[in-house]
PDB file with SEQRES, HELIX, SHEET and CRYST1 records, atoms N, CA, C and O in Angstrom:
SEQRES   1 A   61  UNK UNK UNK UNK UNK UNK UNK UNK UNK UNK UNK UNK UNK          
SEQRES   2 A   61  UNK UNK UNK UNK UNK UNK UNK UNK UNK UNK UNK UNK UNK          
SEQRES   3 A   61  UNK UNK UNK UNK UNK UNK UNK UNK UNK UNK UNK UNK UNK          
SEQRES   4 A   61  UNK UNK UNK UNK UNK UNK UNK UNK UNK UNK UNK UNK UNK          
SEQRES   5 A   61  UNK UNK UNK UNK UNK UNK UNK UNK UNK                          
HELIX    1 AA1 UNK A   50  UNK A   55  1                                   6    
SHEET    1 AA1 2 UNK A  12  UNK A  17  0                                        
SHEET    2 AA1 2 UNK A  23  UNK A  28 -1                                        
SHEET    1 AA2 2 UNK A  32  UNK A  39  0                                        
SHEET    2 AA2 2 UNK A  42  UNK A  49 -1                                        
CRYST1    1.000    1.000    1.000  90.00  90.00  90.00 P 1           1          
ATOM      1  N   UNK A   1     118.459 101.569 140.372  1.00  0.00           N  
ATOM      2  CA  UNK A   1     118.567 100.768 141.565  1.00  0.00           C  
ATOM      3  C   UNK A   1     117.246 100.088 141.890  1.00  0.00           C  
ATOM      4  O   UNK A   1     117.254  98.968 142.400  1.00  0.00           O  
ATOM      5  N   UNK A   2     116.139 100.711 141.620  1.00  0.00           N  
ATOM      6  CA  UNK A   2     114.842 100.183 142.037  1.00  0.00           C  
ATOM      7  C   UNK A   2     114.362  99.077 141.108  1.00  0.00           C  
ATOM      8  O   UNK A   2     113.265  99.157 140.555  1.00  0.00           O  
ATOM      9  N   UNK A   3     115.185  98.045 140.938  1.00  0.00           N  
ATOM     10  CA  UNK A   3     114.808  96.885 140.129  1.00  0.00           C  
ATOM     11  C   UNK A   3     115.148  95.630 140.926  1.00  0.00           C  
ATOM     12  O   UNK A   3     116.261  95.487 141.432  1.00  0.00           O  
ATOM     13  N   UNK A   4     114.181  94.724 141.031  1.00  0.00           N  
ATOM     14  CA  UNK A   4     114.399  93.462 141.731  1.00  0.00           C  
ATOM     15  C   UNK A   4     115.328  92.585 140.896  1.00  0.00           C  
ATOM     16  O   UNK A   4     115.118  92.430 139.693  1.00  0.00           O  
ATOM     17  N   UNK A   5     116.352  92.013 141.526  1.00  0.00           N  
ATOM     18  CA  UNK A   5     117.298  91.173 140.806  1.00  0.00           C  
ATOM     19  C   UNK A   5     116.798  89.742 140.669  1.00  0.00           C  
ATOM     20  O   UNK A   5     117.467  88.918 140.046  1.00  0.00           O  
ATOM     21  N   UNK A   6     115.635  89.427 141.237  1.00  0.00           N  
ATOM     22  CA  UNK A   6     115.054  88.095 141.118  1.00  0.00           C  
ATOM     23  C   UNK A   6     114.010  88.067 139.992  1.00  0.00           C  
ATOM     24  O   UNK A   6     114.079  87.221 139.100  1.00  0.00           O  
ATOM     25  N   UNK A   7     113.052  88.989 140.038  1.00  0.00           N  
ATOM     26  CA  UNK A   7     111.947  88.967 139.066  1.00  0.00           C  
ATOM     27  C   UNK A   7     111.980  90.148 138.104  1.00  0.00           C  
ATOM     28  O   UNK A   7     111.088  90.274 137.266  1.00  0.00           O  
ATOM     29  N   UNK A   8     112.979  91.011 138.201  1.00  0.00           N  
ATOM     30  CA  UNK A   8     113.144  92.190 137.331  1.00  0.00           C  
ATOM     31  C   UNK A   8     111.972  93.150 137.393  1.00  0.00           C  
ATOM     32  O   UNK A   8     111.690  93.846 136.417  1.00  0.00           O  
ATOM     33  N   UNK A   9     111.285  93.199 138.528  1.00  0.00           N  
ATOM     34  CA  UNK A   9     110.214  94.173 138.694  1.00  0.00           C  
ATOM     35  C   UNK A   9     110.841  95.546 138.891  1.00  0.00           C  
ATOM     36  O   UNK A   9     111.755  95.709 139.699  1.00  0.00           O  
ATOM     37  N   UNK A  10     110.346  96.532 138.152  1.00  0.00           N  
ATOM     38  CA  UNK A  10     110.910  97.874 138.223  1.00  0.00           C  
ATOM     39  C   UNK A  10     109.830  98.921 138.341  1.00  0.00           C  
ATOM     40  O   UNK A  10     108.722  98.632 138.792  1.00  0.00           O  
ATOM     41  N   UNK A  11     110.142 100.123 137.943  1.00  0.00           N  
ATOM     42  CA  UNK A  11     109.200 101.230 138.027  1.00  0.00           C  
ATOM     43  C   UNK A  11     108.143 101.108 136.929  1.00  0.00           C  
ATOM     44  O   UNK A  11     108.410 100.607 135.836  1.00  0.00           O  
ATOM     45  N   UNK A  12     106.933 101.581 137.251  1.00  0.00           N  
ATOM     46  CA  UNK A  12     105.836 101.618 136.291  1.00  0.00           C  
ATOM     47  C   UNK A  12     105.483 103.073 136.018  1.00  0.00           C  
ATOM     48  O   UNK A  12     105.569 103.917 136.911  1.00  0.00           O  
ATOM     49  N   UNK A  13     105.092 103.363 134.797  1.00  0.00           N  
ATOM     50  CA  UNK A  13     104.778 104.719 134.393  1.00  0.00           C  
ATOM     51  C   UNK A  13     103.323 104.795 133.956  1.00  0.00           C  
ATOM     52  O   UNK A  13     102.771 103.847 133.398  1.00  0.00           O  
ATOM     53  N   UNK A  14     102.721 105.938 134.220  1.00  0.00           N  
ATOM     54  CA  UNK A  14     101.337 106.140 133.831  1.00  0.00           C  
ATOM     55  C   UNK A  14     101.001 107.610 133.869  1.00  0.00           C  
ATOM     56  O   UNK A  14     101.887 108.464 133.863  1.00  0.00           O  
ATOM     57  N   UNK A  15      99.712 107.901 133.907  1.00  0.00           N  
ATOM     58  CA  UNK A  15      99.235 109.275 133.910  1.00  0.00           C  
ATOM     59  C   UNK A  15      98.380 109.495 135.149  1.00  0.00           C  
ATOM     60  O   UNK A  15      97.434 108.749 135.403  1.00  0.00           O  
ATOM     61  N   UNK A  16      98.720 110.521 135.915  1.00  0.00           N  
ATOM     62  CA  UNK A  16      97.951 110.915 137.082  1.00  0.00           C  
ATOM     63  C   UNK A  16      96.855 111.867 136.607  1.00  0.00           C  
ATOM     64  O   UNK A  16      97.133 112.810 135.866  1.00  0.00           O  
ATOM     65  N   UNK A  17      95.613 111.627 137.026  1.00  0.00           N  
ATOM     66  CA  UNK A  17      94.485 112.454 136.610  1.00  0.00           C  
ATOM     67  C   UNK A  17      93.891 113.094 137.852  1.00  0.00           C  
ATOM     68  O   UNK A  17      93.485 112.400 138.784  1.00  0.00           O  
ATOM     69  N   UNK A  18      93.839 114.425 137.863  1.00  0.00           N  
ATOM     70  CA  UNK A  18      93.311 115.140 139.021  1.00  0.00           C  
ATOM     71  C   UNK A  18      91.781 115.167 138.975  1.00  0.00           C  
ATOM     72  O   UNK A  18      91.166 114.666 138.033  1.00  0.00           O  
ATOM     73  N   UNK A  19      91.185 115.758 140.005  1.00  0.00           N  
ATOM     74  CA  UNK A  19      89.727 115.858 140.062  1.00  0.00           C  
ATOM     75  C   UNK A  19      89.189 116.692 138.906  1.00  0.00           C  
ATOM     76  O   UNK A  19      88.110 116.411 138.385  1.00  0.00           O  
ATOM     77  N   UNK A  20      89.943 117.723 138.501  1.00  0.00           N  
ATOM     78  CA  UNK A  20      89.515 118.555 137.368  1.00  0.00           C  
ATOM     79  C   UNK A  20      89.954 117.957 136.027  1.00  0.00           C  
ATOM     80  O   UNK A  20      89.839 118.604 134.986  1.00  0.00           O  
ATOM     81  N   UNK A  21      90.447 116.746 136.059  1.00  0.00           N  
ATOM     82  CA  UNK A  21      90.852 115.964 134.886  1.00  0.00           C  
ATOM     83  C   UNK A  21      92.074 116.549 134.176  1.00  0.00           C  
ATOM     84  O   UNK A  21      92.241 116.360 132.971  1.00  0.00           O  
ATOM     85  N   UNK A  22      92.918 117.250 134.909  1.00  0.00           N  
ATOM     86  CA  UNK A  22      94.208 117.662 134.355  1.00  0.00           C  
ATOM     87  C   UNK A  22      95.140 116.468 134.465  1.00  0.00           C  
ATOM     88  O   UNK A  22      95.200 115.814 135.506  1.00  0.00           O  
ATOM     89  N   UNK A  23      95.867 116.184 133.394  1.00  0.00           N  
ATOM     90  CA  UNK A  23      96.677 114.977 133.339  1.00  0.00           C  
ATOM     91  C   UNK A  23      98.156 115.337 133.417  1.00  0.00           C  
ATOM     92  O   UNK A  23      98.614 116.296 132.796  1.00  0.00           O  
ATOM     93  N   UNK A  24      98.894 114.543 134.196  1.00  0.00           N  
ATOM     94  CA  UNK A  24     100.336 114.724 134.294  1.00  0.00           C  
ATOM     95  C   UNK A  24     100.982 113.356 134.463  1.00  0.00           C  
ATOM     96  O   UNK A  24     100.327 112.396 134.870  1.00  0.00           O  
ATOM     97  N   UNK A  25     102.253 113.275 134.152  1.00  0.00           N  
ATOM     98  CA  UNK A  25     102.961 112.005 134.215  1.00  0.00           C  
ATOM     99  C   UNK A  25     103.214 111.593 135.658  1.00  0.00           C  
ATOM    100  O   UNK A  25     103.396 112.437 136.536  1.00  0.00           O  
ATOM    101  N   UNK A  26     103.224 110.293 135.888  1.00  0.00           N  
ATOM    102  CA  UNK A  26     103.440 109.753 137.230  1.00  0.00           C  
ATOM    103  C   UNK A  26     104.296 108.504 137.129  1.00  0.00           C  
ATOM    104  O   UNK A  26     104.242 107.778 136.137  1.00  0.00           O  
ATOM    105  N   UNK A  27     105.091 108.262 138.171  1.00  0.00           N  
ATOM    106  CA  UNK A  27     105.919 107.064 138.222  1.00  0.00           C  
ATOM    107  C   UNK A  27     105.673 106.348 139.547  1.00  0.00           C  
ATOM    108  O   UNK A  27     105.734 106.964 140.611  1.00  0.00           O  
ATOM    109  N   UNK A  28     105.397 105.051 139.480  1.00  0.00           N  
ATOM    110  CA  UNK A  28     105.260 104.222 140.667  1.00  0.00           C  
ATOM    111  C   UNK A  28     106.523 103.388 140.805  1.00  0.00           C  
ATOM    112  O   UNK A  28     106.872 102.631 139.899  1.00  0.00           O  
ATOM    113  N   UNK A  29     107.207 103.523 141.931  1.00  0.00           N  
ATOM    114  CA  UNK A  29     108.418 102.740 142.167  1.00  0.00           C  
ATOM    115  C   UNK A  29     108.067 101.465 142.914  1.00  0.00           C  
ATOM    116  O   UNK A  29     107.198 101.469 143.786  1.00  0.00           O  
ATOM    117  N   UNK A  30     108.737 100.380 142.576  1.00  0.00           N  
ATOM    118  CA  UNK A  30     108.503  99.116 143.253  1.00  0.00           C  
ATOM    119  C   UNK A  30     109.180  99.135 144.620  1.00  0.00           C  
ATOM    120  O   UNK A  30     110.148  99.863 144.839  1.00  0.00           O  
ATOM    121  N   UNK A  31     108.654  98.322 145.532  1.00  0.00           N  
ATOM    122  CA  UNK A  31     109.158  98.278 146.907  1.00  0.00           C  
ATOM    123  C   UNK A  31     110.350  97.324 146.944  1.00  0.00           C  
ATOM    124  O   UNK A  31     110.184  96.122 147.150  1.00  0.00           O  
ATOM    125  N   UNK A  32     111.555  97.868 146.745  1.00  0.00           N  
ATOM    126  CA  UNK A  32     112.774  97.074 146.647  1.00  0.00           C  
ATOM    127  C   UNK A  32     113.642  97.339 147.863  1.00  0.00           C  
ATOM    128  O   UNK A  32     113.875  98.491 148.229  1.00  0.00           O  
ATOM    129  N   UNK A  33     114.117  96.275 148.486  1.00  0.00           N  
ATOM    130  CA  UNK A  33     114.965  96.372 149.669  1.00  0.00           C  
ATOM    131  C   UNK A  33     116.339  95.795 149.370  1.00  0.00           C  
ATOM    132  O   UNK A  33     116.477  94.906 148.529  1.00  0.00           O  
ATOM    133  N   UNK A  34     117.346  96.298 150.054  1.00  0.00           N  
ATOM    134  CA  UNK A  34     118.692  95.753 149.971  1.00  0.00           C  
ATOM    135  C   UNK A  34     118.854  94.751 151.107  1.00  0.00           C  
ATOM    136  O   UNK A  34     118.869  95.135 152.277  1.00  0.00           O  
ATOM    137  N   UNK A  35     118.976  93.465 150.770  1.00  0.00           N  
ATOM    138  CA  UNK A  35     119.045  92.411 151.781  1.00  0.00           C  
ATOM    139  C   UNK A  35     120.229  91.493 151.496  1.00  0.00           C  
ATOM    140  O   UNK A  35     120.698  91.397 150.362  1.00  0.00           O  
ATOM    141  N   UNK A  36     120.700  90.822 152.538  1.00  0.00           N  
ATOM    142  CA  UNK A  36     121.726  89.796 152.387  1.00  0.00           C  
ATOM    143  C   UNK A  36     121.023  88.480 152.104  1.00  0.00           C  
ATOM    144  O   UNK A  36     120.131  88.069 152.846  1.00  0.00           O  
ATOM    145  N   UNK A  37     121.431  87.819 151.020  1.00  0.00           N  
ATOM    146  CA  UNK A  37     120.762  86.621 150.522  1.00  0.00           C  
ATOM    147  C   UNK A  37     121.757  85.473 150.484  1.00  0.00           C  
ATOM    148  O   UNK A  37     122.936  85.673 150.192  1.00  0.00           O  
ATOM    149  N   UNK A  38     121.280  84.272 150.779  1.00  0.00           N  
ATOM    150  CA  UNK A  38     122.103  83.078 150.709  1.00  0.00           C  
ATOM    151  C   UNK A  38     121.998  82.504 149.297  1.00  0.00           C  
ATOM    152  O   UNK A  38     120.953  81.984 148.905  1.00  0.00           O  
ATOM    153  N   UNK A  39     123.107  82.605 148.525  1.00  0.00           N  
ATOM    154  CA  UNK A  39     123.141  82.112 147.144  1.00  0.00           C  
ATOM    155  C   UNK A  39     124.241  81.061 147.040  1.00  0.00           C  
ATOM    156  O   UNK A  39     125.423  81.381 147.166  1.00  0.00           O  
ATOM    157  N   UNK A  40     123.854  79.805 146.810  1.00  0.00           N  
ATOM    158  CA  UNK A  40     124.795  78.680 146.683  1.00  0.00           C  
ATOM    159  C   UNK A  40     125.744  78.577 147.873  1.00  0.00           C  
ATOM    160  O   UNK A  40     126.931  78.298 147.707  1.00  0.00           O  
ATOM    161  N   UNK A  41     125.214  78.803 149.070  1.00  0.00           N  
ATOM    162  CA  UNK A  41     126.025  78.711 150.277  1.00  0.00           C  
ATOM    163  C   UNK A  41     126.839  79.949 150.590  1.00  0.00           C  
ATOM    164  O   UNK A  41     127.505  79.998 151.624  1.00  0.00           O  
ATOM    165  N   UNK A  42     126.805  80.945 149.731  1.00  0.00           N  
ATOM    166  CA  UNK A  42     127.535  82.196 149.960  1.00  0.00           C  
ATOM    167  C   UNK A  42     126.541  83.316 150.241  1.00  0.00           C  
ATOM    168  O   UNK A  42     125.441  83.346 149.690  1.00  0.00           O  
ATOM    169  N   UNK A  43     126.951  84.236 151.108  1.00  0.00           N  
ATOM    170  CA  UNK A  43     126.123  85.394 151.407  1.00  0.00           C  
ATOM    171  C   UNK A  43     126.426  86.495 150.407  1.00  0.00           C  
ATOM    172  O   UNK A  43     127.587  86.804 150.138  1.00  0.00           O  
ATOM    173  N   UNK A  44     125.364  87.086 149.857  1.00  0.00           N  
ATOM    174  CA  UNK A  44     125.507  88.113 148.842  1.00  0.00           C  
ATOM    175  C   UNK A  44     124.461  89.187 149.093  1.00  0.00           C  
ATOM    176  O   UNK A  44     123.336  88.881 149.489  1.00  0.00           O  
ATOM    177  N   UNK A  45     124.823  90.441 148.864  1.00  0.00           N  
ATOM    178  CA  UNK A  45     123.891  91.547 149.038  1.00  0.00           C  
ATOM    179  C   UNK A  45     123.197  91.816 147.705  1.00  0.00           C  
ATOM    180  O   UNK A  45     123.855  92.038 146.689  1.00  0.00           O  
ATOM    181  N   UNK A  46     121.860  91.795 147.717  1.00  0.00           N  
ATOM    182  CA  UNK A  46     121.084  91.973 146.498  1.00  0.00           C  
ATOM    183  C   UNK A  46     119.919  92.913 146.765  1.00  0.00           C  
ATOM    184  O   UNK A  46     119.518  93.133 147.908  1.00  0.00           O  
ATOM    185  N   UNK A  47     119.382  93.465 145.670  1.00  0.00           N  
ATOM    186  CA  UNK A  47     118.157  94.237 145.731  1.00  0.00           C  
ATOM    187  C   UNK A  47     117.005  93.311 145.374  1.00  0.00           C  
ATOM    188  O   UNK A  47     116.957  92.762 144.273  1.00  0.00           O  
ATOM    189  N   UNK A  48     116.067  93.138 146.321  1.00  0.00           N  
ATOM    190  CA  UNK A  48     114.968  92.186 146.152  1.00  0.00           C  
ATOM    191  C   UNK A  48     113.673  92.889 146.512  1.00  0.00           C  
ATOM    192  O   UNK A  48     113.614  93.626 147.497  1.00  0.00           O  
ATOM    193  N   UNK A  49     112.625  92.663 145.711  1.00  0.00           N  
ATOM    194  CA  UNK A  49     111.335  93.275 146.018  1.00  0.00           C  
ATOM    195  C   UNK A  49     110.670  92.489 147.163  1.00  0.00           C  
ATOM    196  O   UNK A  49     110.986  91.324 147.403  1.00  0.00           O  
ATOM    197  N   UNK A  50     109.758  93.151 147.848  1.00  0.00           N  
ATOM    198  CA  UNK A  50     109.152  92.547 149.032  1.00  0.00           C  
ATOM    199  C   UNK A  50     108.235  91.384 148.676  1.00  0.00           C  
ATOM    200  O   UNK A  50     108.027  90.495 149.502  1.00  0.00           O  
ATOM    201  N   UNK A  51     107.679  91.369 147.461  1.00  0.00           N  
ATOM    202  CA  UNK A  51     106.828  90.233 147.092  1.00  0.00           C  
ATOM    203  C   UNK A  51     107.656  88.966 146.922  1.00  0.00           C  
ATOM    204  O   UNK A  51     107.174  87.875 147.227  1.00  0.00           O  
ATOM    205  N   UNK A  52     108.899  89.087 146.438  1.00  0.00           N  
ATOM    206  CA  UNK A  52     109.784  87.917 146.349  1.00  0.00           C  
ATOM    207  C   UNK A  52     110.234  87.471 147.739  1.00  0.00           C  
ATOM    208  O   UNK A  52     110.392  86.275 147.981  1.00  0.00           O  
ATOM    209  N   UNK A  53     110.441  88.411 148.644  1.00  0.00           N  
ATOM    210  CA  UNK A  53     110.827  88.048 150.004  1.00  0.00           C  
ATOM    211  C   UNK A  53     109.700  87.305 150.713  1.00  0.00           C  
ATOM    212  O   UNK A  53     109.952  86.305 151.386  1.00  0.00           O  
ATOM    213  N   UNK A  54     108.463  87.775 150.573  1.00  0.00           N  
ATOM    214  CA  UNK A  54     107.338  87.147 151.258  1.00  0.00           C  
ATOM    215  C   UNK A  54     106.983  85.798 150.659  1.00  0.00           C  
ATOM    216  O   UNK A  54     106.560  84.898 151.385  1.00  0.00           O  
ATOM    217  N   UNK A  55     107.145  85.635 149.352  1.00  0.00           N  
ATOM    218  CA  UNK A  55     106.744  84.386 148.705  1.00  0.00           C  
ATOM    219  C   UNK A  55     107.756  83.269 148.922  1.00  0.00           C  
ATOM    220  O   UNK A  55     107.450  82.108 148.648  1.00  0.00           O  
ATOM    221  N   UNK A  56     108.961  83.591 149.409  1.00  0.00           N  
ATOM    222  CA  UNK A  56     109.944  82.551 149.692  1.00  0.00           C  
ATOM    223  C   UNK A  56     110.838  82.226 148.496  1.00  0.00           C  
ATOM    224  O   UNK A  56     111.509  81.195 148.495  1.00  0.00           O  
ATOM    225  N   UNK A  57     110.857  83.078 147.489  1.00  0.00           N  
ATOM    226  CA  UNK A  57     111.745  82.855 146.351  1.00  0.00           C  
ATOM    227  C   UNK A  57     113.202  83.065 146.726  1.00  0.00           C  
ATOM    228  O   UNK A  57     114.101  82.594 146.029  1.00  0.00           O  
ATOM    229  N   UNK A  58     113.441  83.779 147.838  1.00  0.00           N  
ATOM    230  CA  UNK A  58     114.787  84.143 148.279  1.00  0.00           C  
ATOM    231  C   UNK A  58     114.958  83.703 149.718  1.00  0.00           C  
ATOM    232  O   UNK A  58     114.050  83.855 150.535  1.00  0.00           O  
ATOM    233  N   UNK A  59     116.127  83.157 150.028  1.00  0.00           N  
ATOM    234  CA  UNK A  59     116.432  82.775 151.408  1.00  0.00           C  
ATOM    235  C   UNK A  59     117.395  83.797 152.003  1.00  0.00           C  
ATOM    236  O   UNK A  59     118.498  83.993 151.495  1.00  0.00           O  
ATOM    237  N   UNK A  60     116.972  84.435 153.068  1.00  0.00           N  
ATOM    238  CA  UNK A  60     117.823  85.445 153.709  1.00  0.00           C  
ATOM    239  C   UNK A  60     119.007  84.785 154.403  1.00  0.00           C  
ATOM    240  O   UNK A  60     118.920  83.657 154.890  1.00  0.00           O  
ATOM    241  N   UNK A  61     120.114  85.521 154.434  1.00  0.00           N  
ATOM    242  CA  UNK A  61     121.325  85.008 155.082  1.00  0.00           C  
ATOM    243  C   UNK A  61     121.278  85.313 156.565  1.00  0.00           C  
ATOM    244  O   UNK A  61     122.205  84.964 157.296  1.00  0.00           O  
TER     245      UNK A  61                                                      
END                                                                             
């Protein structure tokens, strides 16, 4: 679910390193919201990341 339907931004994976340098896996989830979007004059519910909402790539319904 945590994938933007406009820019396909999804989760990122990496390694978390503690102060004692013990390493473990980590996942960063993208900030994706469920919003109503105006697509070709029709209202549609989509998952959109907040950077696409702020930049104006999507018009809210």
